[in-house]
BALOBA-1460 file (C-alpha; in Angstrom, 3 decimals):
// residues 325
<rec num="1" residu="m" x="127.565" y="110.410" z="97.331"/>
<rec num="2" residu="t" x="130.873" y="109.981" z="99.718"/>
<rec num="3" residu="l" x="129.459" y="108.129" z="102.893"/>
<rec num="4" residu="l" x="132.254" y="107.435" z="105.262"/>
<rec num="5" residu="s" x="132.703" y="105.005" z="107.791"/>
<rec num="6" residu="c" x="131.983" y="105.772" z="112.009"/>
<rec num="7" residu="d" x="133.772" y="103.553" z="114.225"/>
<rec num="8" residu="r" x="130.929" y="103.508" z="116.687"/>
<rec num="9" residu="l" x="126.919" y="103.462" z="115.849"/>
<rec num="10" residu="e" x="124.217" y="104.676" z="118.345"/>
<rec num="11" residu="i" x="120.545" y="103.919" z="118.388"/>
<rec num="12" residu="l" x="118.251" y="105.575" z="120.611"/>
<rec num="13" residu="v" x="114.270" y="104.899" z="120.026"/>
<rec num="14" residu="l" x="112.180" y="108.037" z="120.912"/>
<rec num="15" residu="v" x="108.732" y="107.702" z="119.707"/>
<rec num="16" residu="d" x="108.077" y="104.548" z="118.222"/>
<rec num="17" residu="n" x="104.210" y="101.869" z="118.771"/>
<rec num="18" residu="v" x="105.078" y="99.700" z="122.038"/>
<rec num="19" residu="t" x="107.155" y="100.274" z="125.150"/>
<rec num="20" residu="d" x="108.789" y="97.151" z="126.445"/>
<rec num="21" residu="m" x="110.947" y="96.511" z="129.307"/>
<rec num="22" residu="l" x="110.117" y="92.910" z="130.504"/>
<rec num="23" residu="s" x="112.019" y="91.326" z="127.076"/>
<rec num="24" residu="s" x="115.592" y="90.118" z="127.047"/>
<rec num="25" residu="v" x="117.047" y="91.408" z="124.256"/>
<rec num="26" residu="p" x="121.276" y="91.124" z="122.726"/>
<rec num="27" residu="s" x="124.233" y="92.616" z="124.676"/>
<rec num="28" residu="f" x="124.062" y="95.613" z="122.008"/>
<rec num="29" residu="v" x="120.986" y="96.836" z="123.168"/>
<rec num="30" residu="t" x="119.584" y="99.015" z="126.342"/>
<rec num="31" residu="r" x="116.089" y="98.634" z="127.721"/>
<rec num="32" residu="e" x="114.003" y="101.421" z="128.418"/>
<rec num="33" residu="a" x="114.025" y="100.571" z="132.181"/>
<rec num="34" residu="t" x="117.821" y="100.814" z="132.480"/>
<rec num="35" residu="m" x="118.192" y="103.721" z="130.372"/>
<rec num="36" residu="l" x="115.670" y="105.873" z="133.246"/>
<rec num="37" residu="q" x="117.807" y="104.158" z="135.903"/>
<rec num="38" residu="r" x="120.514" y="105.290" z="134.595"/>
<rec num="39" residu="r" x="118.924" y="109.032" z="134.057"/>
<rec num="40" residu="g" x="118.802" y="109.074" z="138.292"/>
<rec num="41" residu="m" x="115.100" y="107.004" z="137.962"/>
<rec num="42" residu="r" x="114.632" y="105.394" z="142.171"/>
<rec num="43" residu="i" x="111.325" y="104.246" z="141.981"/>
<rec num="44" residu="t" x="109.594" y="102.582" z="138.988"/>
<rec num="45" residu="a" x="105.873" y="104.397" z="138.688"/>
<rec num="46" residu="g" x="103.844" y="105.764" z="135.660"/>
<rec num="47" residu="g" x="104.716" y="109.095" z="135.661"/>
<rec num="48" residu="a" x="108.467" y="107.711" z="135.539"/>
<rec num="49" residu="l" x="108.223" y="106.306" z="132.332"/>
<rec num="50" residu="c" x="107.970" y="106.865" z="128.381"/>
<rec num="51" residu="c" x="104.644" y="106.623" z="126.465"/>
<rec num="52" residu="a" x="104.190" y="104.819" z="123.412"/>
<rec num="53" residu="n" x="102.753" y="106.703" z="119.920"/>
<rec num="54" residu="h" x="102.142" y="105.166" z="116.156"/>
<rec num="55" residu="g" x="104.577" y="107.110" z="114.998"/>
<rec num="56" residu="l" x="108.696" y="107.089" z="114.480"/>
<rec num="57" residu="s" x="111.803" y="109.043" z="115.830"/>
<rec num="58" residu="l" x="114.748" y="108.100" z="116.047"/>
<rec num="59" residu="v" x="118.419" y="110.024" z="117.496"/>
<rec num="60" residu="l" x="120.947" y="108.719" z="115.698"/>
<rec num="61" residu="r" x="124.511" y="109.570" z="116.968"/>
<rec num="62" residu="a" x="127.900" y="108.061" z="114.598"/>
<rec num="63" residu="h" x="131.642" y="108.458" z="116.334"/>
<rec num="64" residu="a" x="133.769" y="108.872" z="113.949"/>
<rec num="65" residu="g" x="137.703" y="110.406" z="114.818"/>
<rec num="66" residu="g" x="136.804" y="111.327" z="118.769"/>
<rec num="67" residu="q" x="134.098" y="112.808" z="117.944"/>
<rec num="68" residu="a" x="130.108" y="112.419" z="116.840"/>
<rec num="69" residu="r" x="127.510" y="113.970" z="115.021"/>
<rec num="70" residu="t" x="123.760" y="113.599" z="115.728"/>
<rec num="71" residu="l" x="120.932" y="113.035" z="113.604"/>
<rec num="72" residu="l" x="116.942" y="113.064" z="114.398"/>
<rec num="73" residu="f" x="115.406" y="111.102" z="111.811"/>
<rec num="74" residu="d" x="111.861" y="111.616" z="111.760"/>
<rec num="75" residu="g" x="110.047" y="113.364" z="115.150"/>
<rec num="76" residu="g" x="106.923" y="110.887" z="115.659"/>
<rec num="77" residu="p" x="103.039" y="111.553" z="115.172"/>
<rec num="78" residu="v" x="102.763" y="114.108" z="117.991"/>
<rec num="79" residu="d" x="104.343" y="116.348" z="120.100"/>
<rec num="80" residu="y" x="103.608" y="115.667" z="123.546"/>
<rec num="81" residu="a" x="105.470" y="112.303" z="122.912"/>
<rec num="82" residu="v" x="109.305" y="113.532" z="121.835"/>
<rec num="83" residu="e" x="108.712" y="116.335" z="124.774"/>
<rec num="84" residu="r" x="107.597" y="113.338" z="127.390"/>
<rec num="85" residu="n" x="110.475" y="110.499" z="125.979"/>
<rec num="86" residu="g" x="112.903" y="113.204" z="125.165"/>
<rec num="87" residu="m" x="113.342" y="114.330" z="129.165"/>
<rec num="88" residu="r" x="113.284" y="111.273" z="130.436"/>
<rec num="89" residu="l" x="115.825" y="109.283" z="128.284"/>
<rec num="90" residu="g" x="117.937" y="112.100" z="128.398"/>
<rec num="91" residu="v" x="118.228" y="112.861" z="125.095"/>
<rec num="92" residu="d" x="120.976" y="115.553" z="124.634"/>
<rec num="93" residu="f" x="118.969" y="118.213" z="122.453"/>
<rec num="94" residu="a" x="121.562" y="120.433" z="121.501"/>
<rec num="95" residu="a" x="123.405" y="117.835" z="120.069"/>
<rec num="96" residu="i" x="121.350" y="117.138" z="117.324"/>
<rec num="97" residu="e" x="122.374" y="119.252" z="114.170"/>
<rec num="98" residu="a" x="120.449" y="118.249" z="111.495"/>
<rec num="99" residu="a" x="116.499" y="115.929" z="110.793"/>
<rec num="100" residu="m" x="115.645" y="114.485" z="108.248"/>
<rec num="101" residu="l" x="112.134" y="114.069" z="107.658"/>
<rec num="102" residu="s" x="111.274" y="110.134" z="105.911"/>
<rec num="103" residu="h" x="108.039" y="110.913" z="104.189"/>
<rec num="104" residu="g" x="105.270" y="113.479" z="103.999"/>
<rec num="105" residu="h" x="102.819" y="111.344" z="106.822"/>
<rec num="106" residu="w" x="101.875" y="113.151" z="109.848"/>
<rec num="107" residu="d" x="103.349" y="110.109" z="112.112"/>
<rec num="108" residu="h" x="106.557" y="111.318" z="111.515"/>
<rec num="109" residu="a" x="106.080" y="114.743" z="111.291"/>
<rec num="110" residu="g" x="103.866" y="115.858" z="114.154"/>
<rec num="111" residu="g" x="106.514" y="115.618" z="116.411"/>
<rec num="112" residu="l" x="109.164" y="117.863" z="114.627"/>
<rec num="113" residu="p" x="108.173" y="120.927" z="115.752"/>
<rec num="114" residu="q" x="108.126" y="120.057" z="119.244"/>
<rec num="115" residu="a" x="111.716" y="118.216" z="118.748"/>
<rec num="116" residu="l" x="113.333" y="121.803" z="116.654"/>
<rec num="117" residu="a" x="111.635" y="124.037" z="119.544"/>
<rec num="118" residu="m" x="113.700" y="121.612" z="122.293"/>
<rec num="119" residu="i" x="116.608" y="121.769" z="119.970"/>
<rec num="120" residu="r" x="116.730" y="125.578" z="119.709"/>
<rec num="121" residu="a" x="116.472" y="125.845" z="122.998"/>
<rec num="122" residu="a" x="119.385" y="123.967" z="124.319"/>
<rec num="123" residu="n" x="121.835" y="124.888" z="121.771"/>
<rec num="124" residu="g" x="121.411" y="128.453" z="121.716"/>
<rec num="125" residu="n" x="118.352" y="129.183" z="119.281"/>
<rec num="126" residu="r" x="120.465" y="128.043" z="116.125"/>
<rec num="127" residu="a" x="118.836" y="126.926" z="113.135"/>
<rec num="128" residu="i" x="119.314" y="123.162" z="111.769"/>
<rec num="129" residu="p" x="119.150" y="121.497" z="108.222"/>
<rec num="130" residu="l" x="115.388" y="119.597" z="108.248"/>
<rec num="131" residu="h" x="116.369" y="117.771" z="104.953"/>
<rec num="132" residu="l" x="112.753" y="116.930" z="103.051"/>
<rec num="133" residu="h" x="111.881" y="115.575" z="99.514"/>
<rec num="134" residu="p" x="110.075" y="117.733" z="97.181"/>
<rec num="135" residu="g" x="107.435" y="115.713" z="96.614"/>
<rec num="136" residu="m" x="105.948" y="115.210" z="100.669"/>
<rec num="137" residu="f" x="103.722" y="118.818" z="100.964"/>
<rec num="138" residu="a" x="100.310" y="118.238" z="99.102"/>
<rec num="139" residu="e" x="97.442" y="117.025" z="101.031"/>
<rec num="140" residu="r" x="96.656" y="113.382" z="101.789"/>
<rec num="141" residu="g" x="94.195" y="111.400" z="102.636"/>
<rec num="142" residu="g" x="92.545" y="107.689" z="102.616"/>
<rec num="143" residu="r" x="89.886" y="106.497" z="100.282"/>
<rec num="144" residu="q" x="87.263" y="105.427" z="102.508"/>
<rec num="145" residu="a" x="84.909" y="102.108" z="101.532"/>
<rec num="146" residu="d" x="81.843" y="104.117" z="101.127"/>
<rec num="147" residu="g" x="84.509" y="106.170" z="98.466"/>
<rec num="148" residu="g" x="84.620" y="109.107" z="100.664"/>
<rec num="149" residu="v" x="88.647" y="110.513" z="101.758"/>
<rec num="150" residu="l" x="89.218" y="110.623" z="105.400"/>
<rec num="151" residu="p" x="92.346" y="113.263" z="105.335"/>
<rec num="152" residu="m" x="95.438" y="113.149" z="107.177"/>
<rec num="153" residu="d" x="97.400" y="115.924" z="108.092"/>
<rec num="154" residu="r" x="98.839" y="117.939" z="106.184"/>
<rec num="155" residu="v" x="103.452" y="118.276" z="106.713"/>
<rec num="156" residu="p" x="104.185" y="121.761" z="106.725"/>
<rec num="157" residu="d" x="105.716" y="123.647" z="103.692"/>
<rec num="158" residu="p" x="109.213" y="125.247" z="103.792"/>
<rec num="159" residu="d" x="108.434" y="128.535" z="104.384"/>
<rec num="160" residu="r" x="105.970" y="127.007" z="107.879"/>
<rec num="161" residu="w" x="109.336" y="124.383" z="108.873"/>
<rec num="162" residu="r" x="111.643" y="127.901" z="108.140"/>
<rec num="163" residu="q" x="109.002" y="129.771" z="110.745"/>
<rec num="164" residu="l" x="109.650" y="126.746" z="113.127"/>
<rec num="165" residu="g" x="113.400" y="127.223" z="113.164"/>
<rec num="166" residu="a" x="114.493" y="124.859" z="110.102"/>
<rec num="167" residu="e" x="116.481" y="125.320" z="107.321"/>
<rec num="168" residu="p" x="114.661" y="123.430" z="104.907"/>
<rec num="169" residu="v" x="117.220" y="121.411" z="102.752"/>
<rec num="170" residu="v" x="114.071" y="120.197" z="99.714"/>
<rec num="171" residu="r" x="116.107" y="118.029" z="97.327"/>
<rec num="172" residu="a" x="115.173" y="114.914" z="95.630"/>
<rec num="173" residu="e" x="118.819" y="112.780" z="94.766"/>
<rec num="174" residu="p" x="120.824" y="111.292" z="96.846"/>
<rec num="175" residu="y" x="123.322" y="113.337" z="98.784"/>
<rec num="176" residu="a" x="125.809" y="112.585" z="101.704"/>
<rec num="177" residu="v" x="125.519" y="114.493" z="105.688"/>
<rec num="178" residu="l" x="126.939" y="115.595" z="108.808"/>
<rec num="179" residu="d" x="130.352" y="115.189" z="107.138"/>
<rec num="180" residu="g" x="129.953" y="111.851" z="105.240"/>
<rec num="181" residu="l" x="128.869" y="110.202" z="108.231"/>
<rec num="182" residu="f" x="125.354" y="109.681" z="107.038"/>
<rec num="183" residu="w" x="123.767" y="109.371" z="103.340"/>
<rec num="184" residu="i" x="120.267" y="109.978" z="102.100"/>
<rec num="185" residu="s" x="118.582" y="108.009" z="99.437"/>
<rec num="186" residu="g" x="116.992" y="109.516" z="96.497"/>
<rec num="187" residu="e" x="113.429" y="108.102" z="95.336"/>
<rec num="188" residu="i" x="113.348" y="104.463" z="95.561"/>
<rec num="189" residu="p" x="112.899" y="102.394" z="93.060"/>
<rec num="190" residu="r" x="109.914" y="99.411" z="92.533"/>
<rec num="191" residu="r" x="110.889" y="96.507" z="91.106"/>
<rec num="192" residu="t" x="109.478" y="93.712" z="93.151"/>
<rec num="193" residu="g" x="105.083" y="92.828" z="92.666"/>
<rec num="194" residu="y" x="104.453" y="92.590" z="95.841"/>
<rec num="195" residu="e" x="105.024" y="95.511" z="97.105"/>
<rec num="196" residu="r" x="102.251" y="98.061" z="96.341"/>
<rec num="197" residu="g" x="102.921" y="100.926" z="99.288"/>
<rec num="198" residu="l" x="99.608" y="101.951" z="100.378"/>
<rec num="199" residu="r" x="96.993" y="100.969" z="97.663"/>
<rec num="200" residu="h" x="93.807" y="103.533" z="98.861"/>
<rec num="201" residu="q" x="95.831" y="106.056" z="99.394"/>
<rec num="202" residu="v" x="95.203" y="109.907" z="97.358"/>
<rec num="203" residu="a" x="96.612" y="113.194" z="97.018"/>
<rec num="204" residu="r" x="95.787" y="116.768" z="95.737"/>
<rec num="205" residu="s" x="97.186" y="119.133" z="94.946"/>
<rec num="206" residu="g" x="94.541" y="122.104" z="96.735"/>
<rec num="207" residu="p" x="91.645" y="122.215" z="99.015"/>
<rec num="208" residu="e" x="88.953" y="122.101" z="95.324"/>
<rec num="209" residu="a" x="91.228" y="120.319" z="93.421"/>
<rec num="210" residu="p" x="90.291" y="116.398" z="92.959"/>
<rec num="211" residu="w" x="91.875" y="113.456" z="94.528"/>
<rec num="212" residu="v" x="93.893" y="111.339" z="92.410"/>
<rec num="213" residu="p" x="95.999" y="108.313" z="93.339"/>
<rec num="214" residu="d" x="99.282" y="108.500" z="95.156"/>
<rec num="215" residu="p" x="99.401" y="104.667" z="96.396"/>
<rec num="216" residu="l" x="103.782" y="105.092" z="95.762"/>
<rec num="217" residu="l" x="104.712" y="108.225" z="97.703"/>
<rec num="218" residu="m" x="107.894" y="108.264" z="95.689"/>
<rec num="219" residu="d" x="108.852" y="111.125" z="98.516"/>
<rec num="220" residu="e" x="109.960" y="108.274" z="100.620"/>
<rec num="221" residu="r" x="113.245" y="107.988" z="101.197"/>
<rec num="222" residu="a" x="115.976" y="105.688" z="103.239"/>
<rec num="223" residu="l" x="119.181" y="106.659" z="105.143"/>
<rec num="224" residu="v" x="122.378" y="104.766" z="105.486"/>
<rec num="225" residu="a" x="125.041" y="105.015" z="108.267"/>
<rec num="226" residu="r" x="128.391" y="102.929" z="107.127"/>
<rec num="227" residu="v" x="130.209" y="100.856" z="110.483"/>
<rec num="228" residu="a" x="133.851" y="100.007" z="109.981"/>
<rec num="229" residu="g" x="134.418" y="96.751" z="110.589"/>
<rec num="230" residu="k" x="131.049" y="95.757" z="109.860"/>
<rec num="231" residu="g" x="129.334" y="97.302" z="107.044"/>
<rec num="232" residu="l" x="125.788" y="99.223" z="105.852"/>
<rec num="233" residu="v" x="123.072" y="100.039" z="108.332"/>
<rec num="234" residu="v" x="119.593" y="101.281" z="106.556"/>
<rec num="235" residu="f" x="116.817" y="103.253" z="108.033"/>
<rec num="236" residu="s" x="113.828" y="102.872" z="106.462"/>
<rec num="237" residu="a" x="110.493" y="104.634" z="108.454"/>
<rec num="238" residu="c" x="107.850" y="103.283" z="107.211"/>
<rec num="239" residu="s" x="108.927" y="100.961" z="104.135"/>
<rec num="240" residu="h" x="105.600" y="102.440" z="102.295"/>
<rec num="241" residu="a" x="108.744" y="101.370" z="99.103"/>
<rec num="242" residu="g" x="109.087" y="98.054" z="100.894"/>
<rec num="243" residu="i" x="111.519" y="96.614" z="102.649"/>
<rec num="244" residu="v" x="112.775" y="95.125" z="99.992"/>
<rec num="245" residu="n" x="112.793" y="97.394" z="97.167"/>
<rec num="246" residu="v" x="114.648" y="99.990" z="99.903"/>
<rec num="247" residu="l" x="117.798" y="97.381" z="100.239"/>
<rec num="248" residu="h" x="118.246" y="96.630" z="96.805"/>
<rec num="249" residu="h" x="118.174" y="100.670" z="95.983"/>
<rec num="250" residu="v" x="121.047" y="100.363" z="99.127"/>
<rec num="251" residu="r" x="122.900" y="97.593" z="97.827"/>
<rec num="252" residu="d" x="122.828" y="98.919" z="93.806"/>
<rec num="253" residu="s" x="123.807" y="102.504" z="95.541"/>
<rec num="254" residu="f" x="126.960" y="100.640" z="97.095"/>
<rec num="255" residu="p" x="127.536" y="97.869" z="94.981"/>
<rec num="256" residu="g" x="130.161" y="95.111" z="96.841"/>
<rec num="257" residu="e" x="129.540" y="96.036" z="100.572"/>
<rec num="258" residu="p" x="127.757" y="94.284" z="102.696"/>
<rec num="259" residu="i" x="124.508" y="95.689" z="104.557"/>
<rec num="260" residu="f" x="124.938" y="95.111" z="108.583"/>
<rec num="261" residu="a" x="121.449" y="95.818" z="109.958"/>
<rec num="262" residu="a" x="118.323" y="97.360" z="108.608"/>
<rec num="263" residu="m" x="115.493" y="99.086" z="111.212"/>
<rec num="264" residu="g" x="112.412" y="100.539" z="111.058"/>
<rec num="265" residu="g" x="108.729" y="100.639" z="109.829"/>
<rec num="266" residu="l" x="108.170" y="97.673" z="107.518"/>
<rec num="267" residu="h" x="104.111" y="98.148" z="107.224"/>
<rec num="268" residu="l" x="103.723" y="94.919" z="106.659"/>
<rec num="269" residu="a" x="100.186" y="95.257" z="108.823"/>
<rec num="270" residu="g" x="96.883" y="95.747" z="107.269"/>
<rec num="271" residu="e" x="96.696" y="94.856" z="103.680"/>
<rec num="272" residu="n" x="99.390" y="94.241" z="103.187"/>
<rec num="273" residu="e" x="100.449" y="91.750" z="105.507"/>
<rec num="274" residu="e" x="100.014" y="89.048" z="102.380"/>
<rec num="275" residu="a" x="102.726" y="90.113" z="101.074"/>
<rec num="276" residu="i" x="104.527" y="89.051" z="104.190"/>
<rec num="277" residu="p" x="105.822" y="85.242" z="103.210"/>
<rec num="278" residu="a" x="107.503" y="87.182" z="100.059"/>
<rec num="279" residu="t" x="109.035" y="89.912" z="101.698"/>
<rec num="280" residu="v" x="110.912" y="86.979" z="104.629"/>
<rec num="281" residu="m" x="111.377" y="84.796" z="101.399"/>
<rec num="282" residu="d" x="113.420" y="87.338" z="99.749"/>
<rec num="283" residu="l" x="115.422" y="89.126" z="102.643"/>
<rec num="284" residu="q" x="117.288" y="86.030" z="102.946"/>
<rec num="285" residu="q" x="119.700" y="87.648" z="99.582"/>
<rec num="286" residu="f" x="120.935" y="90.384" z="101.751"/>
<rec num="287" residu="d" x="122.069" y="88.430" z="103.751"/>
<rec num="288" residu="l" x="121.543" y="90.659" z="107.192"/>
<rec num="289" residu="r" x="123.471" y="90.583" z="110.470"/>
<rec num="290" residu="h" x="119.888" y="91.971" z="112.141"/>
<rec num="291" residu="l" x="116.355" y="93.125" z="111.612"/>
<rec num="292" residu="f" x="115.582" y="95.938" z="113.768"/>
<rec num="293" residu="p" x="111.335" y="96.151" z="112.917"/>
<rec num="294" residu="a" x="109.440" y="98.741" z="114.731"/>
<rec num="295" residu="h" x="106.329" y="101.269" z="114.004"/>
<rec num="296" residu="c" x="104.458" y="99.826" z="111.514"/>
<rec num="297" residu="t" x="105.693" y="96.882" z="111.222"/>
<rec num="298" residu="g" x="102.572" y="94.769" z="112.404"/>
<rec num="299" residu="w" x="102.503" y="91.958" z="114.976"/>
<rec num="300" residu="r" x="101.818" y="88.920" z="112.282"/>
<rec num="301" residu="a" x="105.427" y="90.298" z="110.379"/>
<rec num="302" residu="m" x="106.910" y="90.409" z="113.608"/>
<rec num="303" residu="n" x="106.269" y="86.956" z="114.439"/>
<rec num="304" residu="a" x="106.958" y="85.632" z="110.862"/>
<rec num="305" residu="f" x="110.335" y="87.319" z="111.189"/>
<rec num="306" residu="e" x="111.469" y="85.739" z="113.723"/>
<rec num="307" residu="r" x="110.351" y="82.023" z="113.093"/>
<rec num="308" residu="a" x="112.615" y="83.084" z="109.870"/>
<rec num="309" residu="f" x="115.749" y="84.639" z="111.278"/>
<rec num="310" residu="g" x="115.412" y="84.062" z="114.957"/>
<rec num="311" residu="e" x="117.552" y="85.637" z="117.769"/>
<rec num="312" residu="p" x="119.531" y="88.126" z="117.773"/>
<rec num="313" residu="m" x="118.889" y="88.367" z="113.878"/>
<rec num="314" residu="v" x="115.132" y="90.330" z="115.383"/>
<rec num="315" residu="v" x="115.867" y="92.659" z="117.639"/>
<rec num="316" residu="p" x="112.539" y="94.694" z="117.862"/>
<rec num="317" residu="a" x="112.751" y="98.413" z="118.567"/>
<rec num="318" residu="a" x="110.128" y="100.150" z="121.583"/>
<rec num="319" residu="v" x="110.191" y="103.221" z="123.185"/>
<rec num="320" residu="g" x="113.566" y="104.249" z="125.077"/>
<rec num="321" residu="k" x="115.583" y="101.352" z="123.937"/>
<rec num="322" residu="h" x="119.250" y="102.147" z="123.020"/>
<rec num="323" residu="y" x="120.990" y="100.201" z="120.085"/>
<rec num="324" residu="a" x="124.706" y="100.515" z="120.011"/>
<rec num="325" residu="l" x="126.571" y="98.713" z="116.386"/>
């Protein structure tokens, strides 16, 4: 449970739903174009740029005591996004010492096999820990308007992850990793009345088993780092639990500590758009300095956050953005 402080935390957006090379950013954020120029881009062309895709992957680097520990938070939806963006952004795959899959959905797991392959190619073929929740391996799908089910691509089971070059760590309780510089939450309690997950999601244990409702995604977990002199930084990849529930859980787990920033997909699009007003109102109680919405947040929620909190609190994520906290 011990979470140690880092002196500095770097966040690189490896995969996200959008690219945005033009919007102005605060001084602690670097845009994709600048990142690519630092990597040697001399002519702006489509082939030189990163790509967006529906999913999320973050490279997190915590600096403490003159050393750094690097963790991959999710892998995005597909192999080519990880490879294209990772090569263009100059990701040091050899430095990635652990990975975490936040929950059992294809748009976070689909690119992990490619990421693992690139990590092992760079680190001398050494397997790294991959942190997983035991509830993320069932087959899932979405109930359709006609009553049928559209299945989702499945998350590989631990044996398959082992074959792909990972060392699976399957646990449900909270714990710290990488010398205590990152903390993986336990299952997130649901306490608000308006954060209801994915109401049309179903799951089954096998191909002949019936589909049963699975709206709450109890396998979803958050990741936390502590930056000295600032506070906790919370990563919530999709916030199916609801970002307010996530932040309550973090505050309960670290009582009395300020939550400096929250980042990730907030899943306030589609049927969850009705939760935007209550979410905006309840976020005020956490006194966040920064909110970095990403992935599945949705444009209506992005606009609502900017109107309510303004800049530089709200700094939307985009592919290739680098945050230095």
